[in-house]
Backbone bond lengths (Angstrom), bond angles and torsions (degrees), N, CA, C in turn:
res aa  C-N    CA-C-N  psi(-1)  N-CA   C-N-CA  omega(-1)  CA-C   N-CA-C  phi
1 X - - - 1.456 - - 1.522 110.18 -
2 X 1.308 115.82 153.64 1.465 120.35 174.69 1.524 108.47 -117.68
3 X 1.316 117.32 136.10 1.462 120.08 -172.19 1.526 112.78 -65.38
4 X 1.318 115.02 140.80 1.451 120.63 167.95 1.524 108.56 -77.62
5 X 1.307 116.47 149.46 1.461 121.31 178.10 1.522 110.68 -92.36
6 X 1.328 115.72 165.21 1.458 118.61 175.04 1.519 110.85 -60.42
7 X 1.335 117.44 -32.75 1.465 120.76 176.43 1.531 111.06 -64.01
8 X 1.332 116.82 -35.29 1.466 120.08 176.02 1.529 110.36 -62.36
9 X 1.339 116.52 -46.23 1.448 119.93 179.44 1.509 112.27 -61.88
10 X 1.324 116.67 -41.52 1.462 120.66 178.83 1.522 111.05 -65.97
11 X 1.329 117.92 -40.70 1.461 121.13 178.59 1.524 110.94 -64.29
12 X 1.330 115.78 -38.27 1.461 120.39 178.62 1.527 110.28 -63.07
13 X 1.346 117.18 -47.49 1.455 120.69 179.99 1.522 111.18 -61.93
14 X 1.326 117.22 -41.62 1.472 120.08 178.76 1.523 111.16 -63.76
15 X 1.312 116.19 -41.56 1.467 120.63 -179.62 1.521 110.68 -59.69
16 X 1.323 117.30 -48.08 1.457 121.27 -177.95 1.524 110.37 -65.97
17 X 1.335 116.59 -45.16 1.466 120.46 -178.21 1.523 112.20 -63.51
18 X 1.332 116.96 -28.16 1.458 120.96 -179.09 1.526 113.18 -87.52
19 X 1.324 117.24 4.95 1.456 120.18 179.67 1.507 114.68 89.41
20 X 1.340 116.08 17.44 1.455 119.61 -178.84 1.516 113.25 -87.68
21 X 1.324 114.83 175.20 1.464 123.70 175.63 1.527 107.34 -121.56
22 X 1.324 116.89 130.94 1.459 120.96 -174.66 1.523 111.46 -126.50
23 X 1.322 115.84 145.16 1.459 123.26 167.38 1.524 106.75 -92.24
24 X 1.335 116.98 129.94 1.456 119.55 -175.25 1.531 110.21 -143.41
25 X 1.335 117.35 156.20 1.460 120.85 177.46 1.524 110.90 -89.14
26 X 1.316 117.03 137.86 1.461 122.51 173.41 1.531 108.46 -114.73
27 X 1.316 116.79 -165.94 1.460 120.41 179.58 1.521 111.98 -83.07
28 X 1.318 116.89 1.97 1.463 121.52 -175.40 1.522 110.81 -126.31
29 X 1.338 116.14 -71.37 1.460 122.84 -178.34 1.530 107.98 -138.52
30 X 1.325 116.24 174.21 1.467 119.94 176.07 1.531 109.70 -74.13
31 X 1.337 114.35 141.73 1.450 120.61 -177.99 1.517 112.31 -124.66
32 X 1.318 114.57 168.50 1.463 123.61 171.20 1.509 107.07 -111.65
33 X 1.330 117.48 139.30 1.456 120.14 -177.77 1.521 110.70 -139.54
34 X 1.335 114.86 152.11 1.457 122.11 172.80 1.520 107.68 -156.63
35 X 1.323 117.16 175.80 1.458 121.03 177.30 1.527 109.33 -69.11
36 X 1.328 117.90 132.59 1.466 119.99 -174.20 1.529 114.42 -73.63
37 X 1.341 117.26 -12.25 1.465 119.79 -179.22 1.528 112.58 -109.82
38 X 1.332 116.73 10.93 1.467 121.76 -179.49 1.527 108.41 -104.44
39 X 1.328 115.69 101.47 1.467 119.69 -173.74 1.524 112.00 -61.15
40 X 1.336 117.84 -37.97 1.464 120.08 -179.57 1.524 110.81 -66.41
41 X 1.340 116.45 -42.06 1.464 119.66 179.76 1.523 110.92 -66.77
42 X 1.342 117.02 -41.31 1.466 120.25 178.38 1.528 109.97 -62.75
43 X 1.321 117.38 -41.48 1.466 120.31 178.65 1.525 110.67 -62.91
44 X 1.336 117.61 -38.46 1.469 120.49 176.71 1.515 110.96 -63.99
45 X 1.334 116.96 -44.34 1.461 120.51 179.52 1.523 110.31 -59.98
46 X 1.324 116.89 -47.65 1.466 120.44 178.48 1.525 110.41 -61.33
47 X 1.330 116.94 -40.47 1.456 119.86 -179.23 1.514 112.57 -65.41
48 X 1.335 117.13 -39.94 1.465 120.11 178.62 1.519 111.53 -61.67
49 X 1.326 116.33 -36.99 1.465 120.45 -179.26 1.522 113.18 -83.45
50 X 1.354 117.38 -18.61 1.455 119.78 -168.89 1.515 110.58 67.83
51 X 1.340 116.24 34.76 1.459 122.24 -175.63 1.528 109.67 -83.55
52 X 1.333 118.11 133.33 1.457 119.57 177.50 1.521 110.76 -57.54
53 X 1.336 118.49 136.10 1.466 120.83 -173.34 1.513 114.29 -65.30
54 X 1.328 117.41 -17.98 1.462 119.57 179.92 1.525 112.77 -88.22
55 X 1.318 117.46 -6.64 1.466 120.06 -174.73 1.527 109.85 -85.20
56 X 1.339 117.80 130.32 1.465 119.65 -178.27 1.519 112.60 -73.44
57 X 1.327 114.82 162.13 1.460 122.81 174.18 1.519 108.07 -125.57
58 X 1.311 116.51 169.20 1.464 120.98 -179.59 1.525 110.54 -96.43
59 X 1.321 115.50 158.49 1.460 122.20 172.97 1.525 107.43 -107.85
60 X 1.313 115.60 128.85 1.463 121.78 -174.82 1.527 110.10 -112.11
61 X 1.318 114.77 138.46 1.462 123.13 170.02 1.524 107.41 -122.49
62 X 1.326 116.60 147.42 1.460 119.03 174.64 1.523 111.90 -91.74
63 X 1.336 116.77 -0.73 1.459 121.16 179.88 1.530 108.94 -134.46
64 X 1.328 116.82 124.14 1.463 120.85 -177.64 1.526 111.80 -64.03
65 X 1.323 116.86 -40.80 1.459 119.01 -178.30 1.524 111.23 -63.42
66 X 1.330 115.98 -36.39 1.470 119.29 176.76 1.530 109.90 -64.03
67 X 1.317 116.72 -41.38 1.465 119.72 178.71 1.523 110.89 -62.67
68 X 1.327 117.46 -46.66 1.459 120.92 -178.07 1.520 111.03 -66.29
69 X 1.324 117.59 -36.50 1.462 120.22 178.10 1.524 111.17 -67.34
70 X 1.334 116.40 -36.03 1.463 119.96 178.92 1.519 110.91 -67.72
71 X 1.331 116.19 -39.56 1.469 121.45 -177.28 1.530 109.30 -95.71
72 X 1.319 116.45 59.35 1.462 119.48 -172.35 1.519 113.75 -72.54
73 X 1.335 117.94 -6.56 1.464 120.46 177.59 1.527 112.88 -82.82
74 X 1.333 118.45 -7.84 1.463 120.43 -178.10 1.525 110.73 -67.10
75 X 1.327 115.68 143.63 1.455 121.17 178.83 1.515 112.47 -78.47
76 X 1.331 117.17 168.96 1.473 120.99 -173.62 1.524 113.68 -64.84
77 X 1.336 118.35 -36.71 1.467 119.45 -179.42 1.528 110.45 -65.48
78 X 1.320 116.14 -43.22 1.465 119.96 179.63 1.514 111.22 -67.43
79 X 1.325 117.25 -40.85 1.455 120.43 179.51 1.527 111.00 -63.05
80 X 1.324 116.56 -39.60 1.462 119.85 177.86 1.527 110.88 -65.08
81 X 1.334 116.71 -39.07 1.465 120.07 177.89 1.524 111.09 -63.79
82 X 1.323 116.82 -42.59 1.462 120.00 179.79 1.525 110.80 -65.18
83 X 1.323 117.07 -34.70 1.461 119.75 177.14 1.527 111.26 -64.52
84 X 1.327 117.27 -28.79 1.472 120.53 177.87 1.530 112.07 -83.04
85 X 1.322 116.85 -32.90 1.464 120.77 -175.24 1.524 113.38 -86.06
86 X 1.316 117.50 -32.11 1.454 122.34 -169.95 1.525 110.99 -116.53
87 X 1.333 117.42 146.93 1.460 126.52 -1.26 1.527 111.51 -71.79
88 X 1.295 115.56 152.98 1.451 120.57 -179.37 1.507 110.98 172.57
89 X 1.313 115.75 176.89 1.466 122.30 -175.41 1.525 110.95 -85.57
90 X 1.334 114.76 55.39 1.459 122.65 -177.04 1.522 109.07 -132.48
91 X 1.320 116.42 138.09 1.460 122.03 166.51 1.516 106.63 -107.99
92 X 1.328 116.72 123.63 1.463 120.68 -178.84 1.522 109.06 -104.51
93 X 1.327 115.86 135.25 1.462 121.81 174.88 1.523 107.65 -96.98
94 X 1.322 115.59 122.77 1.450 122.31 -175.19 1.524 110.25 -120.38
95 X 1.325 117.46 155.79 1.461 119.03 171.31 1.520 109.54 -65.16
96 X 1.318 116.61 154.30 1.461 120.45 -175.45 1.527 110.78 -133.82
97 X 1.340 117.65 59.83 1.461 119.41 -176.00 1.521 113.18 -64.05
98 X 1.331 117.81 -24.63 1.458 120.65 -179.96 1.524 112.26 -84.33
99 X 1.327 117.59 -4.24 1.466 120.36 -179.22 1.514 113.13 64.06
100 X 1.326 116.95 36.25 1.460 120.29 -178.81 1.525 111.02 -70.74
101 X 1.317 115.24 150.07 1.469 123.01 176.74 1.529 110.89 47.74
102 X 1.310 117.71 62.28 1.467 119.69 -174.05 1.526 114.31 -59.54
103 X 1.340 118.26 -31.17 1.466 119.60 -179.30 1.522 111.92 -69.30
104 X 1.327 117.79 -19.15 1.463 120.21 177.15 1.521 111.58 -71.09
105 X 1.321 116.96 -15.51 1.457 120.06 176.27 1.508 113.85 -80.64
106 X 1.329 116.65 2.97 1.455 121.32 -175.48 1.521 109.14 108.48
107 X 1.315 116.50 148.91 1.457 120.38 -175.28 1.518 112.84 -64.08
108 X 1.321 117.61 -22.10 1.460 121.09 -179.54 1.523 112.03 -105.15
109 X 1.326 118.32 14.01 1.462 120.46 -177.30 1.532 109.96 -61.32
110 X 1.322 116.02 132.29 1.464 120.59 -179.22 1.517 112.34 -103.85
111 X 1.328 118.05 -25.07 1.456 120.89 -178.72 1.529 109.09 -141.12
112 X 1.357 116.70 77.81 1.464 118.50 -176.16 1.515 113.27 -60.41
113 X 1.334 117.89 -26.42 1.456 119.97 -179.24 1.524 112.21 -67.86
114 X 1.345 117.11 -19.95 1.458 120.73 -178.95 1.528 111.95 -90.68
115 X 1.320 117.92 -5.22 1.457 120.54 -174.83 1.521 110.57 -107.95
116 X 1.311 115.20 174.65 1.457 120.99 176.21 1.520 109.78 -81.55
117 X 1.315 115.45 153.53 1.459 121.77 172.70 1.517 107.53 -115.91
118 X 1.323 116.12 119.08 1.460 120.79 178.48 1.520 110.60 -85.83
119 X 1.330 116.75 131.24 1.462 122.26 -178.05 1.527 109.58 -125.48
120 X 1.331 115.51 135.11 1.471 122.92 176.38 1.515 110.07 -126.01
121 X 1.318 117.19 136.26 1.463 123.04 168.24 1.525 106.17 -133.36
122 X 1.329 118.09 96.44 1.469 119.53 -175.98 1.520 111.77 -68.47
123 X 1.318 115.26 152.57 1.460 121.90 173.45 1.529 107.46 -86.30
124 X 1.312 116.55 109.25 1.452 120.84 -174.58 1.524 110.89 -82.75
125 X 1.306 116.15 120.43 1.459 120.97 173.04 1.521 109.28 -73.70
126 X 1.327 116.02 173.99 1.461 119.90 178.35 1.523 111.29 -58.25
127 X 1.329 117.23 -34.95 1.462 120.26 -179.05 1.519 112.21 -67.54
128 X 1.327 116.88 -24.22 1.468 120.93 -177.94 1.520 112.45 -105.69
129 X 1.330 117.29 11.02 1.461 121.02 -173.55 1.523 112.63 -60.12
130 X 1.324 118.31 -26.25 1.472 120.55 -179.18 1.520 112.04 -62.64
131 X 1.334 117.82 -21.22 1.462 120.56 179.58 1.521 111.98 -78.73
132 X 1.325 117.88 -14.99 1.464 120.63 -177.10 1.520 111.89 -62.75
133 X 1.326 117.42 -25.03 1.459 120.97 -178.97 1.526 112.75 -86.72
134 X 1.326 117.52 0.26 1.465 120.77 177.97 1.529 107.41 -81.86
135 X 1.312 116.38 98.05 1.465 122.25 -172.90 1.526 109.97 -92.73
136 X 1.320 115.16 60.57 1.462 121.49 -177.86 1.515 109.75 -134.88
137 X 1.327 116.14 150.22 1.460 120.63 164.73 1.518 107.61 -83.58
138 X 1.313 116.58 141.90 1.465 122.00 -177.62 1.518 110.19 -127.42
139 X 1.306 117.18 137.64 1.456 119.58 164.06 1.519 106.36 -83.80
140 X 1.330 116.85 127.85 1.461 118.94 -173.84 1.516 111.31 -137.63
141 X 1.316 113.37 152.66 1.452 121.80 174.36 1.523 106.83 -150.82
142 X 1.298 117.29 165.55 1.463 119.68 -179.64 1.526 110.21 -67.57
143 X 1.327 115.67 147.36 1.463 121.90 -176.21 1.529 110.14 -85.37
144 X 1.307 115.02 68.21 1.465 121.20 178.88 1.523 108.53 -147.25
145 X 1.302 115.45 167.91 1.454 119.81 170.34 1.521 107.71 -70.42
146 X 1.326 117.16 139.84 1.466 120.68 -176.76 1.522 110.57 -49.98
147 X 1.339 115.90 124.29 1.455 121.53 -179.53 1.509 114.17 85.70
148 X 1.346 117.85 -5.47 1.456 121.02 -178.46 1.513 112.27 -87.35
149 X 1.326 117.52 177.35 1.467 120.85 -178.51 1.522 111.53 -67.79
150 X 1.319 115.24 149.27 1.461 120.36 177.80 1.529 109.69 -74.05
151 X 1.326 114.83 152.86 1.463 121.03 -175.08 1.520 110.51 -97.33
152 X 1.319 116.09 115.13 1.470 120.85 175.62 1.523 111.08 -85.97
153 X 1.324 117.03 -28.19 1.458 123.21 179.28 1.524 108.66 -126.77
154 X 1.325 117.19 159.27 1.462 119.88 176.18 1.520 110.64 -57.52
155 X 1.335 116.79 -37.26 1.466 119.60 179.76 1.521 112.49 -63.44
156 X 1.346 117.02 -20.56 1.463 120.69 177.90 1.527 112.45 -81.14
157 X 1.327 117.14 -15.80 1.468 120.59 176.55 1.525 107.68 -71.08
158 X 1.328 119.10 128.12 1.464 119.57 -178.56 1.526 112.20 -51.76
159 X 1.329 115.60 140.46 1.469 120.87 -175.48 1.521 111.93 -57.31
160 X 1.328 117.51 -36.02 1.460 120.01 -178.98 1.528 111.43 -66.82
161 X 1.328 117.19 -33.77 1.464 120.20 177.28 1.518 109.87 -70.90
162 X 1.329 117.14 -43.61 1.469 119.28 178.64 1.523 111.11 -61.72
163 X 1.337 116.42 -40.94 1.462 119.78 -179.17 1.528 111.74 -69.83
164 X 1.334 116.99 -31.38 1.452 120.57 -176.86 1.512 114.09 -85.00
165 X 1.328 117.31 -16.64 1.472 121.01 179.43 1.524 109.64 -78.03
166 X 1.329 115.53 154.22 1.466 120.89 178.82 1.517 112.08 -84.41
167 X 1.321 117.38 -19.98 1.462 122.17 -178.67 1.512 108.68 -151.75
168 X 1.325 116.58 139.50 1.456 122.52 175.01 1.526 107.90 -127.67
169 X 1.329 116.40 118.36 1.460 122.01 176.45 1.524 108.89 -101.03
170 X 1.317 116.34 129.25 1.464 121.97 -176.22 1.526 109.16 -114.76
171 X 1.323 116.46 113.95 1.469 121.34 176.22 1.518 111.13 -111.78
172 X 1.332 116.77 19.71 1.449 119.27 -179.91 1.514 112.38 77.78
173 X 1.329 117.61 -165.61 1.469 120.76 -177.02 1.529 112.15 -65.44
174 X 1.326 115.83 138.12 1.459 123.42 176.64 1.529 108.90 -107.74
175 X 1.342 118.51 170.74 1.470 119.85 -179.48 1.523 113.73 -54.54
176 X 1.343 117.99 -40.61 1.457 120.25 171.51 1.509 116.41 97.81
177 X 1.330 118.61 -5.72 1.464 121.09 176.95 1.521 108.86 -104.57
178 X 1.328 119.11 126.07 1.468 120.12 -176.91 1.518 111.94 -67.35
179 X 1.307 115.35 167.97 1.465 120.60 -177.98 1.523 111.18 -65.27
180 X 1.316 115.59 150.58 1.463 121.10 168.01 1.530 107.96 -72.78
181 X 1.315 116.71 141.75 1.463 121.18 178.59 1.523 108.01 -111.59
182 X 1.333 115.68 122.97 1.462 122.13 -174.23 1.526 109.40 -124.14
183 X 1.310 116.71 128.47 1.459 122.86 179.79 1.529 109.46 -89.83
184 X 1.338 115.49 114.27 1.463 121.19 179.08 1.526 112.05 -112.57
185 X 1.315 117.76 21.38 1.467 119.12 -174.46 1.524 112.70 -66.30
186 X 1.325 118.71 -24.41 1.467 121.27 178.26 1.519 112.28 -106.83
187 X 1.303 116.07 9.50 1.460 119.02 -173.25 1.524 112.47 -69.38
188 X 1.325 117.63 -39.58 1.461 120.55 -176.20 1.520 111.27 -62.47
189 X 1.330 116.75 -45.72 1.464 120.35 -174.57 1.526 113.21 -87.06
190 X 1.336 116.32 -39.10 1.462 119.46 -171.61 1.523 113.66 -113.42
191 X 1.317 117.76 -12.22 1.455 120.15 -177.63 1.516 113.45 71.94
192 X 1.337 117.58 15.71 1.464 120.87 -178.28 1.524 110.18 -101.46
193 X 1.310 115.10 152.97 1.455 121.55 179.72 1.514 108.63 -149.72
194 X 1.331 116.16 163.16 1.463 120.76 -178.56 1.521 109.34 -146.66
195 X 1.311 115.53 143.97 1.462 120.85 174.62 1.524 108.25 -86.53
196 X 1.315 115.64 121.30 1.468 121.74 178.22 1.521 110.54 -89.41
197 X 1.330 116.34 -35.47 1.464 121.15 177.59 1.512 109.52 -142.37
198 X 1.316 117.06 124.99 1.461 121.48 172.66 1.525 108.06 -67.82
199 X 1.317 116.54 136.88 1.450 118.82 -177.69 1.511 112.56 -154.62
200 X 1.322 115.87 -140.25 1.454 121.55 -169.32 1.527 113.67 -69.01
201 X 1.324 117.60 -27.43 1.459 120.65 -179.49 1.528 108.97 -98.97
202 X 1.324 118.77 121.60 1.468 120.82 -176.80 1.525 112.24 -64.49
203 X 1.308 115.16 154.73 1.463 121.35 178.90 1.533 111.34 -55.98
204 X 1.322 117.32 -40.03 1.461 119.85 -177.82 1.527 111.21 -63.45
205 X 1.320 117.10 -38.12 1.463 119.96 179.43 1.519 110.72 -69.72
206 X 1.334 117.52 -35.92 1.458 120.61 176.13 1.532 110.38 -65.93
207 X 1.319 115.98 -42.71 1.472 119.65 179.68 1.522 111.16 -63.20
208 X 1.318 116.97 -39.17 1.455 120.30 179.26 1.533 110.59 -62.03
209 X 1.330 116.84 -36.42 1.462 120.79 -178.55 1.509 112.86 -79.56
210 X 1.347 117.93 -25.99 1.465 120.55 -168.82 1.519 114.68 -111.92
211 X 1.319 118.00 -23.94 1.477 119.20 -176.21 1.520 110.83 -88.57
């Protein structure tokens, strides 16, 4: 990997705040990001990917404490689990009784409070440390065509997505395995969880954190 500069982090924050769509490196693969409450930006992100409008996306924070403070309705068992899992290469599905980030439920979502809310807090390596100062929530998805291979390098991001994005940050090759997706919607009440997608974090490590 090659380190991002502080100027890269500042450009990324400006792009998102201005309603742009950016390609950025995470701890797993390259992603696409925009402001989660900007309907036009979310529609552009979905359009670049060819993502079905009903399919949800995750909300990413670069700081775990910011994520936990935003989701202040979470119960103590779930909050403790998130403190063990995050930051890391995990996307957690949480209940969303407050209907937060409704556009993350898909562009056609009618009842965001009834759906899951996906949350990501990547583990930033030294090369990605410049992103730690980006104090924003982001709607994010992988920087690929829907259903296509994940991008380990910027060159792996489809040319049409790179051309359509307002900013492309290149940190060199990434690990290349997408995040594990874990459903914690019943964790607070029942202590149960389920793996929705096998990914970068092994099942045994998830079990150690959650059981």
